[in-house]
Backbone bond lengths (Angstrom), bond angles and torsions (degrees), N, CA, C in turn:
res aa  C-N    CA-C-N  psi(-1)  N-CA   C-N-CA  omega(-1)  CA-C   N-CA-C  phi
1 M - - - 1.480 - - 1.575 105.99 -
2 I 1.311 118.09 132.83 1.445 122.30 177.85 1.516 108.88 -75.72
3 D 1.327 118.16 144.22 1.440 122.36 179.28 1.511 107.70 -127.52
4 L 1.261 119.34 94.07 1.461 125.11 -173.85 1.531 109.92 -117.48
5 K 1.294 114.95 141.67 1.512 120.27 177.50 1.510 108.42 -101.19
6 F 1.313 114.71 111.81 1.502 121.81 -177.30 1.474 109.90 -96.75
7 Q 1.349 115.06 142.14 1.454 122.93 171.80 1.546 109.03 -119.19
8 T 1.342 115.15 135.11 1.433 119.93 179.93 1.515 111.87 -85.72
9 L 1.331 114.60 128.27 1.462 119.73 -177.48 1.609 107.90 -73.84
10 D 1.298 115.98 145.68 1.448 119.92 177.13 1.607 108.52 -76.76
11 A 1.325 115.57 171.82 1.450 120.65 -173.20 1.526 112.92 -56.41
12 T 1.361 115.13 -42.36 1.460 120.26 -178.55 1.530 111.82 -63.86
13 A 1.321 114.68 -46.23 1.490 119.76 -177.55 1.504 109.62 -69.80
14 T 1.334 116.67 -37.04 1.436 121.01 176.27 1.551 113.78 -59.87
15 S 1.335 113.62 -47.08 1.470 120.74 179.32 1.510 110.58 -60.08
16 K 1.358 116.89 -44.32 1.460 120.73 -177.94 1.549 109.50 -65.41
17 L 1.324 117.22 -47.29 1.453 120.41 -178.02 1.552 110.31 -59.88
18 L 1.332 116.57 -47.18 1.487 117.66 -177.94 1.483 110.79 -63.46
19 A 1.323 118.58 -32.35 1.488 118.29 175.75 1.548 109.38 -70.46
20 D 1.290 117.14 -37.83 1.440 120.23 -179.97 1.471 113.97 -62.98
21 V 1.298 119.18 -38.13 1.451 120.91 -171.21 1.575 112.11 -104.14
22 A 1.317 117.06 2.13 1.531 117.40 -175.40 1.471 111.99 -56.83
23 G 1.338 117.59 -46.36 1.491 120.40 -175.20 1.527 111.10 -68.45
24 D 1.282 115.96 -29.89 1.531 119.21 -177.22 1.483 112.75 -80.05
25 I 1.342 119.91 -28.16 1.473 120.68 -178.89 1.499 113.80 -100.43
26 A 1.337 117.37 3.47 1.474 122.41 177.95 1.544 106.43 -59.62
27 P 1.358 118.03 143.00 1.474 127.70 12.45 1.515 114.37 -86.02
28 V 1.357 117.23 6.67 1.478 116.57 176.02 1.504 109.39 -68.23
29 K 1.346 116.52 133.69 1.427 123.35 -178.55 1.544 107.82 -124.33
30 L 1.326 115.04 128.25 1.451 120.90 -176.29 1.549 107.78 -112.57
31 P 1.336 116.93 122.11 1.482 120.08 -172.90 1.510 112.28 -70.20
32 E 1.301 117.79 132.19 1.448 125.43 175.43 1.549 108.63 -61.48
33 G 1.278 118.15 132.35 1.459 123.49 177.80 1.476 113.11 82.38
34 K 1.338 121.08 -8.35 1.451 122.43 179.38 1.511 112.94 -125.37
35 T 1.358 115.86 15.15 1.440 123.79 178.08 1.482 112.46 -114.50
36 I 1.285 119.81 122.20 1.461 124.88 176.22 1.536 109.11 -97.36
37 V 1.306 115.29 126.02 1.472 119.45 -177.71 1.543 109.29 -117.77
38 Q 1.314 115.71 129.70 1.476 121.78 174.42 1.483 109.89 -124.51
39 S 1.333 117.37 157.90 1.461 121.40 179.52 1.465 109.52 -137.09
40 A 1.375 115.55 153.05 1.436 121.02 179.03 1.534 107.00 -142.58
41 D 1.370 115.93 139.25 1.437 121.39 174.01 1.510 110.69 -71.58
42 L 1.341 114.85 148.33 1.480 121.68 175.76 1.512 108.01 -123.44
43 E 1.290 117.71 124.07 1.475 120.27 -168.92 1.531 111.58 -73.78
44 F 1.306 114.78 -12.93 1.522 116.31 -179.01 1.540 111.52 -95.32
45 Y 1.353 117.91 3.48 1.414 121.41 172.71 1.517 110.39 -127.63
46 N 1.319 118.32 140.43 1.485 121.26 177.78 1.542 111.67 -78.87
47 D 1.296 114.49 -41.70 1.514 119.57 -169.11 1.484 114.25 -110.32
48 Y 1.309 118.49 -32.34 1.462 120.88 -176.94 1.514 112.90 -83.27
49 K 1.350 116.75 144.33 1.426 124.74 173.80 1.523 109.05 -122.14
50 L 1.331 116.16 158.66 1.418 122.66 173.19 1.540 106.97 -90.98
51 Y 1.353 116.41 131.18 1.418 121.09 178.34 1.549 108.29 -122.46
52 T 1.343 112.47 142.18 1.470 120.15 173.75 1.601 105.58 -106.33
53 L 1.309 114.04 138.04 1.481 119.83 -178.85 1.539 105.94 -125.54
54 S 1.294 117.49 99.65 1.492 123.51 -174.77 1.546 109.87 -102.47
55 D 1.316 113.59 110.51 1.487 120.89 178.87 1.494 108.71 -84.08
56 T 1.319 117.62 96.58 1.522 121.20 -176.85 1.522 114.02 -70.93
57 S 1.369 118.45 -6.08 1.423 119.69 174.46 1.556 111.49 -76.91
58 L 1.323 115.30 -8.77 1.488 121.57 -179.69 1.540 109.04 -108.84
59 P 1.285 118.86 153.31 1.480 120.49 171.93 1.549 109.85 -70.75
60 A 1.316 117.17 154.95 1.430 121.77 176.87 1.558 108.94 -68.46
61 P 1.352 117.25 145.38 1.443 129.48 -0.40 1.539 109.90 -74.19
62 N 1.320 113.55 137.69 1.518 116.97 -176.23 1.533 111.05 -142.43
63 T 1.331 116.01 26.73 1.489 118.78 -173.77 1.493 109.74 -115.62
64 R 1.364 115.89 127.72 1.432 122.30 173.25 1.580 107.13 -103.94
65 Y 1.319 116.99 165.34 1.453 120.50 -179.64 1.522 110.16 -130.73
66 M 1.305 116.17 146.67 1.479 118.47 174.81 1.531 109.56 -146.98
67 L 1.345 113.95 152.15 1.418 123.21 167.94 1.517 105.79 -95.32
68 Y 1.348 114.91 132.09 1.485 116.55 -170.02 1.549 108.71 -151.04
69 K 1.394 112.81 136.16 1.460 119.96 160.70 1.545 102.76 -135.48
70 P 1.303 117.51 157.11 1.497 119.90 -176.03 1.536 110.39 -51.16
71 G 1.356 113.58 120.86 1.483 117.26 178.79 1.478 113.38 95.95
72 D 1.353 119.45 -6.94 1.463 120.21 -176.38 1.531 109.21 -144.39
73 V 1.348 115.64 115.59 1.440 120.54 -177.99 1.531 111.01 -120.32
74 S 1.329 116.80 136.15 1.453 121.45 173.97 1.529 107.31 -133.83
75 L 1.336 115.39 105.39 1.454 120.59 177.70 1.534 108.02 -78.74
76 M 1.380 116.59 126.37 1.459 120.72 -177.57 1.501 108.35 -73.90
77 N 1.383 115.90 144.29 1.444 119.74 -178.98 1.542 112.22 -134.59
78 W 1.338 116.41 20.13 1.452 124.39 174.93 1.551 112.42 74.60
79 T 1.308 115.83 7.92 1.511 121.32 169.93 1.498 108.87 -107.98
80 N 1.363 115.65 170.82 1.472 118.42 178.15 1.542 112.80 -81.40
81 E 1.314 116.38 -7.95 1.470 116.49 -171.59 1.531 115.32 -62.20
82 P 1.343 118.02 -51.79 1.467 115.84 178.06 1.468 114.77 -63.63
83 L 1.293 119.34 -32.17 1.429 123.88 179.16 1.536 111.63 -69.95
84 Y 1.337 117.00 -46.72 1.491 117.32 176.66 1.508 111.62 -65.39
85 A 1.328 118.40 -31.26 1.498 120.54 179.64 1.562 108.79 -66.60
86 V 1.316 116.62 -43.90 1.495 120.08 177.56 1.522 108.60 -65.10
87 N 1.302 119.51 -40.88 1.483 122.45 179.45 1.470 111.27 -51.94
88 E 1.350 118.41 -41.00 1.433 119.24 -178.48 1.535 113.00 -77.27
89 R 1.335 114.41 -37.13 1.506 117.89 -178.88 1.585 111.18 -73.66
90 A 1.344 116.79 -32.31 1.469 117.29 -170.17 1.550 114.03 -60.09
91 P 1.315 122.24 -55.39 1.449 125.44 -14.63 1.513 109.85 -82.13
92 I 1.344 114.92 164.75 1.455 119.82 -179.55 1.512 110.66 -70.63
93 K 1.379 114.94 149.72 1.466 121.57 175.38 1.527 107.19 -103.40
94 V 1.353 113.82 110.99 1.450 118.20 178.82 1.535 108.26 -116.23
95 D 1.350 112.99 109.33 1.447 119.52 179.85 1.509 109.42 -144.17
96 R 1.336 118.86 -173.48 1.427 121.14 -177.77 1.583 112.18 -57.99
97 K 1.331 115.21 -36.61 1.445 120.41 -176.56 1.513 112.63 -73.79
98 T 1.311 117.46 -37.43 1.472 121.44 -173.87 1.524 116.06 -99.67
99 C 1.336 117.74 -13.09 1.487 117.32 -170.68 1.514 113.24 -67.04
100 I 1.304 119.23 -33.37 1.468 122.02 -178.33 1.543 109.00 -73.10
101 P 1.326 118.41 -52.98 1.538 116.25 175.38 1.551 111.18 -55.09
102 Y 1.306 117.91 -36.79 1.471 119.57 -179.56 1.503 110.43 -66.36
103 A 1.364 117.65 -40.71 1.474 119.45 178.66 1.495 112.90 -63.49
104 R 1.318 115.74 -40.38 1.472 118.98 176.85 1.526 111.26 -63.99
105 F 1.302 116.51 -42.83 1.428 122.49 179.69 1.561 110.69 -61.89
106 F 1.326 115.00 -47.09 1.489 122.57 -177.91 1.526 110.84 -59.41
107 F 1.336 116.11 -47.38 1.450 116.40 -175.97 1.523 114.92 -80.08
108 H 1.336 116.06 -9.91 1.450 118.09 170.43 1.537 110.58 -80.18
109 F 1.374 117.57 -37.70 1.457 119.51 -175.32 1.488 114.66 -100.15
110 V 1.310 120.25 -3.91 1.464 121.05 175.84 1.500 109.60 -110.59
111 R 1.315 116.18 113.29 1.532 119.29 -173.82 1.525 109.48 -133.00
112 G 1.304 115.61 111.90 1.411 122.57 -173.70 1.533 114.82 -70.04
113 Q 1.290 119.09 156.98 1.451 122.10 177.83 1.534 111.00 -67.14
114 L 1.340 119.86 -24.69 1.401 122.68 -177.82 1.573 112.29 -94.35
115 G 1.285 115.36 -1.81 1.447 119.32 -178.97 1.495 114.65 147.28
116 R 1.266 117.66 166.75 1.494 121.38 -174.61 1.530 108.18 -121.44
117 F 1.327 112.94 134.04 1.517 116.83 171.58 1.571 109.18 -90.36
118 I 1.279 113.48 117.37 1.496 122.44 -175.67 1.520 107.75 -108.45
119 I 1.337 117.02 110.75 1.436 122.33 174.54 1.550 109.09 -66.93
120 V 1.308 116.50 122.21 1.483 121.84 178.38 1.563 106.25 -123.72
121 E 1.328 111.69 122.69 1.503 118.73 -178.56 1.485 109.96 -115.11
122 R 1.360 120.69 -27.56 1.457 123.18 -176.14 1.551 109.40 -130.63
123 P 1.333 118.00 156.39 1.449 117.42 178.95 1.474 116.17 -57.54
124 D 1.324 119.65 -30.26 1.470 118.89 -177.74 1.528 112.20 -77.50
125 E 1.323 118.97 -1.67 1.434 124.54 175.25 1.526 114.87 -90.62
126 V 1.339 114.95 -6.75 1.477 120.84 179.07 1.520 108.35 -94.54
127 T 1.331 116.41 125.72 1.464 121.98 175.95 1.507 108.86 -93.55
128 W 1.328 115.37 123.98 1.475 119.99 -177.19 1.490 111.54 -110.18
129 L 1.325 117.04 150.65 1.446 123.06 170.13 1.537 109.27 -77.17
130 P 1.307 118.99 157.02 1.440 119.27 -179.33 1.515 117.70 -57.08
131 N 1.379 115.63 -26.72 1.438 117.89 -178.58 1.544 115.64 -86.67
132 A 1.336 116.09 6.02 1.463 120.47 176.29 1.499 109.88 -70.25
133 N 1.351 119.60 132.96 1.416 123.12 -178.29 1.538 112.52 -98.58
134 D 1.306 117.62 170.18 1.485 123.21 -174.58 1.513 110.53 -66.12
135 K 1.345 117.10 -35.57 1.503 119.44 -179.80 1.509 110.08 -64.38
136 E 1.312 116.51 -44.57 1.441 120.26 -179.73 1.521 111.27 -63.38
137 K 1.323 117.54 -43.62 1.490 121.47 178.94 1.568 109.58 -62.30
138 A 1.318 114.88 -43.75 1.482 116.28 178.19 1.467 114.06 -61.23
139 E 1.313 119.03 -40.64 1.434 123.92 177.78 1.552 111.56 -60.00
140 V 1.334 115.80 -43.73 1.478 118.42 178.91 1.576 108.05 -69.16
141 N 1.289 118.26 -47.44 1.470 122.05 -176.26 1.508 110.75 -54.81
142 A 1.325 117.35 -38.59 1.502 119.94 -178.94 1.487 112.91 -66.83
143 L 1.282 118.21 -19.50 1.471 123.09 -174.46 1.536 113.37 -99.09
144 L 1.329 115.81 -11.20 1.470 118.32 -175.86 1.498 110.14 -72.00
145 T 1.336 116.58 142.70 1.486 123.21 178.17 1.521 109.82 -135.85
146 P 1.303 120.11 149.77 1.450 120.35 174.30 1.523 109.66 -69.71
147 V 1.325 116.10 155.07 1.432 120.59 172.21 1.553 109.53 -59.24
148 T 1.284 116.86 126.53 1.467 121.17 -171.97 1.527 111.69 -123.07
149 Y 1.309 116.78 135.33 1.451 122.32 177.23 1.536 107.38 -82.59
150 K 1.319 115.87 126.72 1.469 121.62 -176.26 1.555 110.58 -108.82
151 G 1.304 117.29 -10.06 1.466 120.12 177.39 1.494 111.78 115.24
152 I 1.334 114.30 -169.72 1.466 124.16 177.42 1.514 108.18 -107.70
153 G 1.327 116.43 121.49 1.466 119.68 -176.00 1.516 114.18 -80.20
154 R 1.284 116.02 -178.24 1.469 121.42 177.40 1.544 110.23 -64.12
155 D 1.307 115.61 -18.90 1.450 118.84 -179.42 1.534 110.46 -87.81
156 N 1.300 118.70 5.17 1.504 127.84 -179.80 1.516 112.61 66.44
157 L 1.367 118.01 11.64 1.434 122.81 174.30 1.517 110.84 -89.00
158 I 1.322 119.15 139.70 1.406 124.58 170.17 1.499 108.62 -67.33
159 T 1.328 118.37 136.19 1.467 120.38 -179.76 1.529 108.48 -121.32
160 L 1.351 113.78 130.24 1.477 122.29 175.10 1.552 107.86 -120.45
161 S 1.286 115.93 154.62 1.459 120.76 174.18 1.528 107.41 -117.55
162 A 1.363 114.66 139.87 1.489 118.06 -178.16 1.478 109.98 -152.17
163 T 1.340 116.88 159.47 1.456 121.71 164.17 1.519 110.71 -100.07
164 V 1.346 117.54 135.50 1.433 118.86 -177.53 1.495 109.87 -136.85
165 V 1.311 116.06 152.97 1.443 124.24 171.56 1.486 109.61 -101.61
166 F 1.375 116.01 124.36 1.487 118.46 174.99 1.505 106.28 -126.40
167 K 1.356 115.53 119.27 1.452 121.22 -174.09 1.558 106.83 61.64
168 N 1.373 116.62 -118.14 1.477 117.80 -179.52 1.522 111.63 -116.96
169 A 1.324 117.01 36.34 1.490 122.04 -177.22 1.547 107.87 -134.48
170 L 1.344 114.03 149.75 1.459 121.71 177.83 1.557 107.92 -107.24
171 F 1.313 114.71 132.72 1.444 121.40 -176.71 1.562 108.34 -126.43
172 K 1.328 113.52 150.65 1.460 121.63 159.55 1.510 107.71 -100.57
173 T 1.326 116.27 134.46 1.483 118.39 -176.73 1.483 111.78 -147.71
174 D 1.331 115.44 154.96 1.472 119.88 167.97 1.519 108.70 -92.94
175 I 1.326 116.29 144.15 1.469 121.04 176.28 1.555 107.00 -114.52
176 K 1.300 116.99 119.35 1.475 119.84 179.40 1.552 106.89 -100.85
177 I 1.327 115.20 138.06 1.424 123.02 -177.76 1.545 108.62 -132.42
178 A 1.299 116.24 132.10 1.485 120.17 176.87 1.516 110.79 -85.65
179 P 1.355 117.34 118.58 1.489 118.53 179.18 1.505 112.62 -78.43
180 F 1.292 116.89 -12.23 1.456 122.77 173.26 1.501 110.08 -158.92
181 E 1.341 118.48 168.87 1.470 122.01 -177.67 1.528 109.87 -65.20
182 M 1.291 119.22 134.74 1.421 120.71 -173.82 1.522 111.80 -164.87
183 D 1.314 120.26 164.66 1.415 127.05 168.92 1.476 108.12 -108.75
184 V 1.359 117.38 131.16 1.422 123.13 179.52 1.516 111.84 -124.75
185 F 1.310 114.40 127.68 1.492 117.49 -178.23 1.500 110.60 -68.62
186 D 1.349 112.35 128.43 1.546 119.56 179.65 1.494 106.36 -102.57
187 P 1.345 119.34 108.72 1.515 121.70 -179.64 1.521 111.60 -64.98
188 E 1.318 121.41 -22.94 1.451 123.66 -177.28 1.508 111.38 -69.26
189 V 1.371 114.76 -36.42 1.472 116.63 -179.65 1.558 109.94 -109.27
190 G 1.292 117.67 -5.58 1.459 119.68 176.80 1.514 114.00 72.75
191 A 1.315 115.94 27.41 1.509 119.49 -177.18 1.462 109.55 -150.69
192 P 1.341 119.52 158.61 1.484 121.74 179.98 1.526 108.84 -72.48
193 E 1.355 114.54 149.10 1.457 122.33 175.21 1.516 106.15 -117.51
194 H 1.363 115.24 132.25 1.472 117.92 -178.70 1.535 109.81 -88.80
195 F 1.336 114.04 132.88 1.458 121.71 177.09 1.546 107.82 -115.20
196 T 1.312 116.39 133.82 1.458 122.13 167.47 1.538 107.86 -86.77
197 I 1.326 116.38 163.39 1.449 119.02 179.80 1.534 110.84 -62.18
198 G 1.331 113.33 128.84 1.463 120.84 -179.95 1.511 115.64 85.56
199 Q 1.353 116.03 1.02 1.461 119.42 -179.51 1.494 110.65 -67.39
200 M 1.369 114.15 142.23 1.463 119.80 -177.36 1.522 112.91 -110.94
201 K 1.346 113.86 156.84 1.466 119.58 177.07 1.543 107.76 -155.58
202 L 1.351 116.96 133.05 1.443 121.25 176.20 1.534 108.12 -93.74
203 T 1.338 116.16 136.80 1.485 121.10 178.33 1.540 107.14 -141.41
204 N 1.334 111.76 165.77 1.488 119.21 175.90 1.505 113.35 53.46
205 E 1.379 114.70 44.67 1.470 119.12 -179.50 1.548 108.54 -70.08
206 D 1.302 115.39 135.41 1.500 121.35 -179.90 1.519 106.73 -127.11
207 L 1.329 117.40 113.09 1.438 119.74 179.15 1.590 109.43 -71.17
208 L 1.342 115.64 123.66 1.482 120.44 -179.86 1.525 111.02 -99.78
209 L 1.309 120.12 -50.13 1.433 121.72 179.62 1.562 106.95 -142.91
210 E 1.319 116.14 150.83 1.497 118.95 177.44 1.532 109.09 -135.59
211 D 1.311 114.10 177.01 1.447 121.43 -179.61 1.547 111.89 54.71
212 L 1.294 116.63 40.22 1.491 120.90 179.80 1.534 108.20 -79.46
213 N 1.306 112.37 152.54 1.461 121.60 178.57 1.538 107.89 -87.78
214 V 1.357 115.91 70.01 1.429 124.34 178.72 1.521 107.36 -125.98
215 P 1.328 118.39 149.20 1.472 119.62 176.69 1.547 111.78 -66.73
216 V 1.274 118.35 140.27 1.447 123.17 173.99 1.568 106.93 -100.70
217 D 1.356 113.20 116.21 1.435 115.70 -177.18 1.516 113.26 -67.60
218 P 1.316 118.79 140.49 1.453 120.07 175.21 1.517 111.45 -72.18
219 P 1.331 120.12 169.72 1.478 119.60 175.61 1.508 109.96 -55.05
220 P 1.358 117.18 145.50 1.437 121.34 -177.03 1.550 112.94 -62.31
221 G 1.306 116.88 143.01 1.442 121.89 173.97 1.511 110.04 -105.87
222 E 1.307 117.38 -156.96 1.474 120.76 -177.19 1.520 111.69 -64.00
223 F 1.335 115.97 -37.18 1.487 120.26 -175.84 1.507 111.54 -106.93
224 G 1.333 117.89 19.47 1.476 118.66 177.64 1.537 112.83 103.22
């Protein structure tokens, strides 16, 4: 779960920011006086912040997200493309201190059409359907682990270990993160794989439990 501290912009700062980004986020239009803007610092970027843009003229969900620094706007769209593009421009700082917050951030905002990988570290982070029973919950809770830094492997990729929910199954997996742009030999295909800075890859997936009574998120829409 991501843990970000948001601050609400005042009316003057909100008006200025909306004017600054209007051309970059078109055709999205955010109504003056009915949009609430919040910002949060991200420790893996020096200059970019995460902004929430909540259009209160619409019913919830009504919040879009963007990475922004003055003169550079990237509206998030639930794919890895805007995030990877900012990683190269920023550039992102990926090290032992920042890699875990970055992984949590990444898997919150990148949601595939075939399903979403949800990092779950604590029992309160698992969303259950009403028909889930106490035995099932206890089995899952006993297997949850915090995201753990495992070091830098021989492939020069940072390796984390995490428990994740994908669709209705619980997995243990390694998360590989490139701390810089590089080519890494992939023994499965017998050829090098190119990684951009901050690029992610899941490896060593281990199915722990399946057929869980958890909701399966639909493909992401405009607001997630």
